[in-house]
N, C-alpha and C positions, 0 to 999 in steps of 0.2 A: 842363772841367767836365761836359760832356755825357757823356764817358766814365765819369766818376766816378758820375754820377747813374744811368746805365744799369747800372753794375756793382752799385751798391747795390740797385737794383730787382731784378736777377737773383738776387743773394745772398739777399735777403729772401724772394723767392718760393720759393727752394730750401729755406730754413728752414721755411717754412709746409708745403711738401710733406713734408719729413722728419718734422715734428712731427705731421702728419695720419696717417701710416701706422700708428703704434702704436695710435692710437685706433680705426682700422678693425679692426686685429687684435683689440683688446680687445672691440669690439662683436661681432665674429664669434664670439669665445670665449664671450661672454655669451648668445648666441642659444640658446634652449632646443632640445633635441633632440626628435624625434618617436619615440614608441614604435612599433616596426615592427608591421605588420598581423598578422604571424605570431604575435607575442607576444600581441596582443589576442585573436586567434583561439584560442590555446592556453588563455588564461585563461577565455574564454567556454565552451569545451568542458568544462573542468574544473569550472566552476561548475554547468553542467547536470548533470554526473555527480554532483556533491555533493548537489544538490537531489533527484535521483532516488534517492539512497542514504539519504535521510532527513535531510539536512543543511539548513542555513538557505536561504531563498530570496534571490536576488540581484536584487530588484526595487525600484523606487522606491516611496515612500509612496503616491503616487497609484495606481500599479498594484495595490498590496496592498489599497487601499481599494476598488478596482474588483472585485477577486477576492472580497473579503468581501461586497460587495453581491450579486454573482452567486450566491454560496453561500447567502446569506440568502433570495433569491428561490427557489432550488431547494428549500430546506428548507420554505418556505411552501407551495410546490406539492405536495410530498410529504405535508405535514400535511393539506392539503385533500383529496388523493386518499385518504388513510387514513380521513379522516372520512366521505367518501362511501362507501367500501367497508364501513365499520362500520354505516352506516345501512341500506345495501342488504342487508347480511348479517342485520341484525335483522329487517327486513321479510321476508326469506326464511324465517327461523326461525319467525316468526309464522304465515306461510302453511303451512309444513310442519306446525306443531302443529295448525292447523285441519284440514288434510287428515288427519292421524292421528286426530283426534277423530271426524271423519265416518266414516272407515274402521272405527273401533272400534264406532260405533253400528250400521253396516251389518252388521258381523260378529256383534254381539249379537243383532240381529233374525233373521239367518239361523240362528244357533245355536238360538234359541228354536223356530224352525220345525222344525229337525231334531229337537230333543228331542220336540216334539209328535208327529212322525211315528214316533219310536221308541216312544213310549208306546202308540200305536195298533197297532204291529206285534205285540207279544206277545199281545194279545187275539185277533187274527186267527189267530196261530199256535196258541194254546190251543184255539180252536174247531176248527181243522183237525185237531189231534191227538185231540181228543175224538171227532170224527166218525170218524177212522180207527180208534180203539180199538173203537168200537161196531160197525164193520164187521168187525173181526178177531175179536170175541168168539164168533161162531157157529162159527169154525174149530175143528179138532180139536187135541188136545194134542200130537200127533206133529208137526204142522206147526210148532207153537211150538218144540218141541225142535230141529227141523231149522233153523228160523230162528235159534235161539240159537246153535247150533253154527256156522252160517255167519257169524254176527256175531262170534263169538270168533275164527274163522279170519281174518276181515278185520282185526280189531284186532291180531292177532299179526303179520300181514303188514305192516300199517301201521307197527307198532313196529320191525320189521326194516328197513323202508325209511327210517325216521327216523334210526336209529342211524348209518349211514354218512353221511347228510346232516348230522347234528350234528357229526361229526368234520370234514367239509368246512367247515362254518360256523366251527368253532373254528380250523381252519387258516387260513381266510381272515381271521378276526378277528386272529389272531397276525400274519399278513403285513401287515394294515392297520396294526396297532399298531407293528410294526417300521418300516414306511414313514413313519408319522407321527413316530416317534422319530428317524428319520434326517433328515427334512425340516428341523426346527428347527436341527439341527447344521449342515446345509449352508448354511442361511440365515445362521447366525451366522458361519460361515467366510467367506461372501461379504461380510458386513458388516465383518468384522475385517480382511480382507486389504487392501482399498483404503486404509484409514485411514493406515497408515504411509507408503504411497506419496505420499499427499497432503501429509503433513507434510514429506517430503523435498523435494517440489516447491516448497513455500512455507516455507522455513526462517525467514523474517522477514516480519512483517505489522504494518502500522501501524494505529493507530486513525484515526478521522477527524482529520486534522491541520490545521494552522493555515491559515485563510484560503483554503479551497477546494482544498487539495492532495488528490489522489486517494488512496484506500487502496492498499496495496501489492498488486501482482499480478504475474503472470509477464511482462506486457508491459514492466515496469520493467527486468527483466534484459535483454530484447531491445534496448531503447533504449540501455542502458548499454553493451552489447556493441558496438553500432554506433559510439557515441561513442569508446569505448576503442580500437577498431581505427583510427578516424580520427586519433587522437592520434599514432600512429606516423608518419603522413604529415606532420602538423603539426610534430612534433618534428624530423623530417628536414630540413624547410625552415628551422626556427629555429636549429638547432644551429650551422651555419656562421656565422651572424650573431653569435651569442653568443661564439663563439671569437674572432672579430675584435675584440669589445668587451673581451676580457680574461677571460672565463669559462674556467676551467681544464678540461682533459680529465677530471680526476677528478670535477668537479662534473657534467659532462655524462654520464659513465658512471653516476653515482649516480642522476641523473634517469631514465636509461634502465632501470636496475635496478628502480626503483620502478614504472615503467610496466609492466614485465614482471610484477611482483608483482600489480599491479591486474588484468592480463589473466588470471592464474591464479585469482585470487579470484572474478572474474566467471564464469570457466568452471566452477568448482566451486560457484558460487552461495553463497559464504561472505560474509555481510554484514559481519561484524566485520573480516575481513582487507581487504575492499574499501574500507571506510571508512578504515582505517588507511593503506592505500596511496594513496588519492586525497588524503588530507590531506598526506602526505609530498610528493606531486607539487605540490600547491598551495603548500606552504611553500617548496619549492625554487624554484618559479617566481617567488615573491615576492622572493626574493633576487636574481634576475636583473634585476628592475626597477631595482635600485640602480646598475646599470652605465650607465643612461641619465640624462642631466641634463635633466630636464623641469620645467615649472612645477608639475606635480603632485608632491607629496612621495612618494618611493618607499615610505616607511614606512606609507603608507595601505594599500598592498597587504599589508604585513606584519600590520597590525592585522586586516584581513579574514581572513587566513590563521589567525591565532590564535583569532579568534572561531569559525571553522569547527572548529578543534581542540577548543575547549571544548565545542561542541555535540556532536561525536562522542564525546568522553570521557564526557559525561553519559549519552549513549545507551548506552554500554557500562559504565556505573556505575563509571568510573575517576575518582574525585573527586580523587585525588592529582595526576593529569595535568592535570585541569581547573584545580586551584588553582595549579599551576606556570605554566600559560599565562596565567591571570588576573593573576598577579604581574608578568608581563612586559608586559602591556598598557599600563600606565601609562607606562613608559619610552618605548615606541614612539609613544604618542599625544602625548607632550610634543614629540617631534621633528616630528610632523605639525603641531602647533599653532604652532610657531615658524616653520615654512616656508609657512604659509598667510597670504595678505594679508587686509586688513580687509573686502574685499568679500564674504567668505564667513564672517563672524564668527558670524552666526546659525546657519548650518549646523554650524559647529564647536562651538557651544554645545550644540546638540541632541545631537550625537555624544558630547560629553563627558558629558552627563547620562546618556545611555543606557549608556555604558561603566561609569559609576559604579554604576548599578542592576544591570548584569550582574555586576560583581565582588561586589556585595553578595549577589546570589542564589547565586553560587558559594560564598561564605563560609558562607551558611546551608544549603547543600546542598539547595536547593529545585529539583528537576529541572524541574517545570512552568514555573516562572518563568524558569529558565535558557533553556529552549527558546523561550519567547516573546521574551525579551530579546535572544537572539542574532539572531532575525529582525528585531527592531527596530534593532539596531546595523547589520546589513548594509543595511537600508533607508536609514538615515542616511548610511552610507558611499556608497551609490549616489547619493544626492542631492548630497552634497559633491563627488563625482567629476564629476557633471553640471555643477555650478556652476563648478568649476575649468576644465572643458573649454570652457564658454561664455566665460569670462574670457580664456582663451588665444586663442580665435579673434578 
């Protein structure tokens, strides 16, 4: 009996162990994977390039609210400075006008004094002439004739001296006129030459954009160049991992070709080609996320990529491309919605509403609303991503 009991116990324990092994394998297979750091780094670098090229911002709603408040404070400071400058400028103009009035009064008084002196001078000169004539009257007529002849000779000599002088004056006047005619031309040439160079240096310029984004300047190209060069090192680290996960060599070569196109566009400072290339890179990277089984739905990255494409298409006035991407948004979002648990239902609802508003703006071809709502959608995606990351931890 004891042997039978021990045999039953052993056999029962073996059955338990055998039945437990499949469960462990199932649990291991259900454990979510982690997105590699190189993938996260590549996405972060591309998002920075996208924002610098005029794309949407990839910040949370709290961060955007902070940027908005900072810009409002800066605008208020500028308004106060302009008001102070205008008041000080008006005071200066009043003082200048008062100074001009006093100078005019002083000038009129001095002018009257000069006029008074001029009125007195002719009387003295007439008296001197009259006295001289009385002294000369006792002289002989010959002396008068001699004096007249000498005066005629002096006049002739003075006329001869004036004639060459007049020619010199005419020549100098012509030279001055020619110099003056040349000066404006040279100034115009100086003014017209730098203008095309400036346009070539800045082929793309933004207005004051949403929530504190700076205006376009040459520093943007420098930062984009640094980030683009760094992408080659990031891609070199990421590519072997993707090949192990099942990404084909053709997909890897396509990503590398888009990266080369981005480098060429940045080197030539071609804003349109740079936007197209960085969108292609972001779209291809979003496909790589689907090779990892994580708690975050990979379609969320696809939605972010499509929103970026809509933003750049509207920037380039390509409404057909924007409408095509807008039509694909709903399908990708349904996949996201089905794979998100209830703990992020409010974030999913905000994202859904913002996507509906974005598709409506694309349908109406309202560029201003599209650019605002793409930023709103990316902010909601960032909030949902943060919520899912916290739930995963």
